[in-house]
N, C-alpha and C positions, 0 to 999 in steps of 0.2 A: 609361390607362397599361397597358402590356403586363403580362399575368399574371406572366411570369417576373420582371419588374422589381419588381413589388409584393411578391413572395415572397422576393426576395434580401435577404440580411443583410450588414451592413458590420462588419468586425472593427474594434474601437477602434484608433485610430492608435498609442497607446502600446504596446498588445499587439503590433500588427503590427511595430513597430520592434524590440521585444525579440526576437520570434521570428525576424525577418530577420537580426538580429545572430547568433543561435545558428546558423541554417542556413548563413549566410555563413562562419562559422568552420569549419564541417564540410565546406565545399566543396573541401577539399584531402584527397586520399586518404591521405596520410601521417598527417594528424591523426586521421582516422577509425580507422586501424590503431593509432595511438598510444593513442587513447582506449579502444579495445577492450582493448589490452594492460594498461592501468592498471585498467580496470573488472574484469578477471579476475585481478587481483593483490590479494586482500583486505587484505594487510598493507602494500601500497604497493610501489613498485619504483623503483630509482634511475635517474637520467638515464643513467648509464653502462650499466646493463643494458638500458634501452630502446634506446640507440644500437646496441648489439650485436644486440638482437633484431630491430630494424627494418632494420639494414644501412645506416644513414645516418651522417654525421659527427656528432660531439658538438655542434658549433655549430648544425647544422641541427635536431637533436633538441631542443636547448635553446630554439631559436627557436619551434618548434611547441608546446612545453610552455608557454612564456610566453603564446602566443596563446590556448591552451585555458584557462590560469589567468586571463587577463584577462576572459574571458567568464564564467568560473565553473564550467567543466566539471571542472576538477581543482584540487587544492590542493597546495602544496609546502612542505616544511620541511627544515631541515638536520639531518643526523645525522653529526657529525664533519665531514669534508670533502665528504661526498656530499649531493646534493640528492635527497630522496625525494619521489616523486609519488604522491598518493592520489586516488581518485575523490571527487568531491563527490556524496554519495548523493542529494541533492535533484535533481540533473540526471537521474537514472535515472527519476524520475517526471515531472519538468518537461518533458522532451522529448516523451514520449508525449502529454502534455496539450496541448503546443503543436501537435503534428500533428493531434490531434483537433479543436482549435479552428480551425485553418486549413481543415481539410477539412469542417467543419460537422457533425462526428460526435458532438456532445455531447448528443444527445437520448436517450430511453430505449433501452436495449439489451436484447436478449433474454437470458433465462436458460434454461437453463444447459447445461453439457456433458452429454452422455448417457452418458458412460463412468463412471458411478458404481460404486463397489466393491460387488459383489454380496453380500459377506459382512458388510457393515456395516448395522446396523439403527438408524434414527433414530426416536426416540420422545419423548414429553413427559417432562420431568423429574419424578421422584417424590421424596417426602420422604427415602426411603432412599438417594437418589443424592447428597445433599449432601456427605458425606465425600469421595467421589471427585471431585466438582466442585471442591471447595475444594483438594484435593491437586493437581489439574491446573492450577488457577489459580496455585497456588504455583510449579509448574514453569515456567509462563509468566513469572512475576515473576523467577524465577532466571535466565531467558535474557537479561534486561537490555534486550530490544528489543520487549517485548510491551505494557508498560503503565508509567505513571509511578507506580503503586502500589508500595509497598515491603513491604506486609504484606497478607495475604489478608483481605478483609472478612468479617465474621461472617455467619452464615446469616440472622439477622434482618434485617440491612441488605440483603443481596442479595434476599431474599424480598420485602421492601417496595419495592425499587427496580425489579426486573425486571417487565415486563408478564407477567401470569399465563399468557396463552395463547401466549406467544412465547419460551418457554425449552425447549430441546431438548438431549437427550444422544445420543451415538452409542455403540452397543454393538458389541463384537467378541468373539465367543466368550463371551458372558455378562458381559463386563467393560465398564464405562463408560470409554471412551478419549478422549472429547472432549465439548465442549458449546458451545452458542451461545445467546445471549439478547439481547433487545431492551429498551432503556430509553427511556422518553419523554424527549424533549429539553426539554419544557416542560409546565407544568400548564395552560397556556392552551388553551381549546377550539379556537383557531385553528390550533394545532399538534398537534391530536389524532392526525393521521395521519403524524406525523414521529417516527421513533425512531432511536436510536443502537444499533448492534449490536456485539457482541463474539463472537469465536470463539477457542477454546483447544483445543489438541490435546495429549494426553499425550506426554511427552518421548520415550518409546520407541515411539510409534506415528505419528510424523510422516512425511510423504512417502508415505502409503499411500492417499490419496484421501479420508481421513476428513473433512477440512475441506470438501472439495467436496460430500460428502454432506450435511453439516450446513448449509452455506449454501444448498444446493438446497432443503432443507426450510424453512429460515428465510424465504427470499424467496417461495416458493410460498404458504406460509401467510400471509405478510404481504399479498400481493396479494389473496388470498381474503378477508382480514379488512378490507380497505380502507385499509391503511397505504400512503400514496402516496409517501413518501420514506423510505429507509433510508440512514443515513450512518455512517461510521466514520473514525477517525483511526489511521494506521499509522506507526510509526517509519520514516524514510526508509531505514534500514539493513535493514528487514525486507522485502526485495524479494519473497520467496516469498508473503508475505501480500498484497502489492499485486497480484501476478499472480493469486492465488486469488480476490480480490474482482473483478478485471476479468473473470474467467471466469464469475462469477455475475451479470454485468450491471452492476456498479458502474463508474463512470468517475472519473477523477482530476479533481477540481475545482481543486486547486492545492496548493502546498506552503506550510505555515505555518512560517516561520523562527523558531528560538529560542522556541518556544511555551511550553516549561516545562523545568524542570531535574530531573534525577535523579542522585543520587550526586555532586552538585556539578558536573555537566556539562549544558550546554544542549543540547536536542535539537530537530530539525526533525521535523514530521510531515506525512504526505500525507493530505489530506482527500479521501475518496472518497464517492461518493453514487450511489444507485440510485433512479431514478424508476420507479414502477410503470407498465407499459404499460396496465394495466386502468383506472386512474383518471387 
């Protein structure tokens, strides 16, 4: 058998059918423009506004909205006499995953960007850091899209749960402004190299590369320590966190629909994973 044939992989038929339906739906430029307009309207946009924005007739716009809704890219609801179109956040992660799957790009990916902030220091967590760590944890909870927790866990619980050698804080001008930690996914020896990671940035310090610096430290130390898999779950609405993890070598494994509830609302999460290139 030729070497190329032996090494080739075949995408499961069910997955191929699903992805083909997605790509086929987007094979119309008007739908691509429409989807972009909806995705960049966080609170949703009416069909009337889309019609005006795209320069099409309302019947044409409504037709394309229905096609996108049938596949699951958008969702619609009525507000008075208007139809409001909102993005299905799961598709923001599902589409990149589909492209990765089709192109065979789901193997280990390198880490990390080299444009780390020069003024941020990442070091091991110390006992005196716990108040700042718990405060930042609370700010993440308050965002509503960081965790299903509704109260900050106590120090004793976090200390007992997090791996001792895989908990880090970021300092800026002497202040702890973020943290990351890894938790074993199982007590089984067979999963000794698999950990779930969390990263939290102080509310007033987001968007400054601190998460990038923290994840860089996290994954480099994990590789050196022999952790072969890091995984995390991110709310589908938290697109910045998904992008941050992709930059650190994580890949989207899939979207877990209605995985848990918070404040009476079901949420989907993106399951991300990083496989160590060392092990």
